[in-house]
C-alpha positions in Angstrom: -5.0 5.6 4.8 -8.7 6.4 4.3 -10.9 3.3 3.8 -8.3 1.0 5.4 -9.5 -1.0 8.3 -7.4 -3.0 10.8 -8.6 -6.3 9.2 -8.0 -5.3 5.6 -4.9 -3.8 3.8 -3.8 -2.8 0.4 -2.3 -5.8 -1.4 1.0 -3.9 -2.3 1.4 -2.9 1.3 0.8 -6.4 2.6 3.3 -7.9 0.1 5.9 -5.4 1.3 5.1 -5.9 5.0 5.3 -9.7 4.6 8.7 -9.3 2.9 7.5 -11.0 -0.3 9.0 -8.0 -2.2 11.8 -5.6 -1.2 9.8 -2.4 -1.9 6.2 -1.3 -2.4 7.1 -0.2 -5.9 8.3 -3.7 -6.7 5.0 -5.1 -5.2 3.0 -2.7 -7.4 4.9 -3.8 -10.5 4.4 -7.5 -9.7 0.7 -7.0 -9.2 0.3 -4.8 -12.4 2.2 -7.5 -14.4 -0.6 -10.0 -13.6 1.6 -12.2 -11.5 -0.7 -12.1 -8.4 -4.0 -13.8 -7.8 -6.2 -13.3 -4.8 -8.6 -16.2 -4.1 -8.0 -17.5 -7.6 -8.8 -14.2 -9.4 -6.0 -12.3 -11.2 -5.5 -8.8 -9.7 -4.1 -5.9 -11.6 -4.8 -3.1 -9.0 -2.3 -2.5 -6.2 -5.0 -1.0 -4.0 -7.0 -4.3 -3.8 -7.8 -4.9 -0.1 -6.8 -8.2 1.4 -7.2 -9.7 4.9 -6.8 -12.8 7.0 -8.0 -16.0 5.2 -7.4 -14.7 1.7 -5.3 -16.9 -0.5 -2.5 -15.5 -2.7 -0.9 -17.2 -5.7 2.3 -15.3 -6.7 4.5 -16.1 -9.7 8.0 -14.6 -9.1 10.4 -15.5 -11.9 10.1 -19.3 -12.2 8.9 -19.8 -8.6 5.2 -20.3 -7.8 4.2 -19.3 -4.2 0.9 -20.1 -2.7 0.2 -18.2 0.6 -2.7 -17.9 3.0 -2.8 -14.6 4.8 -2.8 -15.1 8.5 -2.5 -11.5 9.7 -2.1 -7.8 8.8 0.8 -5.7 10.1 0.8 -2.0 10.8 4.4 -1.7 9.6 7.2 -3.7 8.1 9.0 -5.7 10.8 11.7 -8.3 11.1 11.8 -11.4 8.9 10.4 -13.4 11.9 7.4 -11.0 12.2 6.9 -11.1 8.4 6.8 -14.9 8.3 4.0 -14.8 10.9 1.8 -12.9 8.5 1.2 -15.9 6.2 1.1 -19.6 5.9 3.1 -20.9 2.9 1.0 -23.6 1.3 3.0 -23.8 -1.9 3.1 -27.2 -3.7 6.3 -29.1 -3.3 7.6 -31.0 -6.2 9.5 -34.2 -5.6 12.4 -34.9 -8.0 12.0 -38.4 -9.5 14.5 -40.9 -8.3 17.1 -41.9 -10.8 
């Protein structure tokens, strides 16, 4: 894609490659709904470029995911490859003891 460098990639494409969404269309809808933040800033454009070191905050249904991008992939690979593209730094909530 023109303007795409090996160290930066469209946000919708990255979400699909990292298997955060099942399709690029779903990734685009998620972004356009305002459910994705890049480095703390709400993003509404699917063509926003992201790269290693960027932080993503994603609200999917009732789940909040916080990810740090570790790498960019050329194509969508296996779940193991997808998991290597990010570090999940989501907060964990402890259930209070009864």
